[in-house]
N, C-alpha and C positions, 0 to 999 in steps of 0.2 A: 900812285906807289903802293904795293901790295906788300903785306907784312903781316907777319904771325907770331907772335910771342906769348911763353904760356910762365905765367907769375905763381907761385907756391905760398899759401897760407897754412899756416899750422896753428895750432888751437891748444892750447896746454890750457887743463881743469885742475883744480885742486879746492878739496871740499875739507875744512877742518870747523868743528864743534858751531855749526849751521850757517857758517860764510864759505862762498863759493867765490874762487877767484878765477880768473881768465887772463889769460897773456896771449895776444893774436900777433903773431909775426910773420910779415910780408916780406918775401923774398921777390926783388924784381931781377935779379941778376944782377944788377949796378948797385942798387940800395937796399937796405932791410931796415923798415919801419916796425915799432912793437906797440900794439892799442892793450890796456889794461882795462877791467871789468870787474866788478865787486858785486855779488848779491846777499844778501842777510836773509834768512827766513827768520819770521816773527816770531817770537816763542808762543803765542797764542795759535800760529797754523800748524797746518798737518805738515809733516817735514816731506814734501817732495823733493827728492837730489835733482830730477829731470828738470825742472821748472829753475830752480838755483843754477844750474846748466846754462839753460836757454839766458836768462836776463843776462847773467856775466858776459857770456860771450856775446849778445848781441851788445853790450854796453863796450867792450872790449873790442869788437867790429867797429863800432860808432867811432870809438876814440881815433881807430887805425882810420878809418874814412875820413876824420877833419884833418887826423895829418898829411895825408895824399892829397888833398885839395890844397893845403896851404902848402907843400910842396908843388903842386901844380901853377898856383897861383906866381911861386918866385922863379919857377920857369919859363912863365908867359911873359914876365915883365923884364926876363934876362934878355929876350926877343923883343922888347919893344911893345909887347901886346899888354894891356893890362885886365885885372881880374873884373868880371862882371859887375854893375854897382846892384843888381838883383840877383843873389844864388839863387833862385830860382830857375836864372835863364842859363843854360847849359852853355859850355862853349861849343860855337860851330851849329847847335842843334834847337834853336830857341823855338823851331815851329814843331818838333817833338816833344818839350816840354809844355804845351798850351793844351 
């Protein structure tokens, strides 16, 4: 079976008083998931906004990825398959993960 889909991720960044907050919104066409991330600049460090953006965005996408994996686990269980015991093993692509 061949299939092509496109999912959209919108990343929103907000900075105020040395704190950067990120919100990553994934739209699959059938579901929307939202990840959150925060980064704070240490008052003793040089304020480089791009670093706060990168940290907050990375954390928001990591949060989003965790949610997406939990959705996949539930979907697999609903069709009679279980989640892998070792999370480092990808579904159906265990050789590619070695």
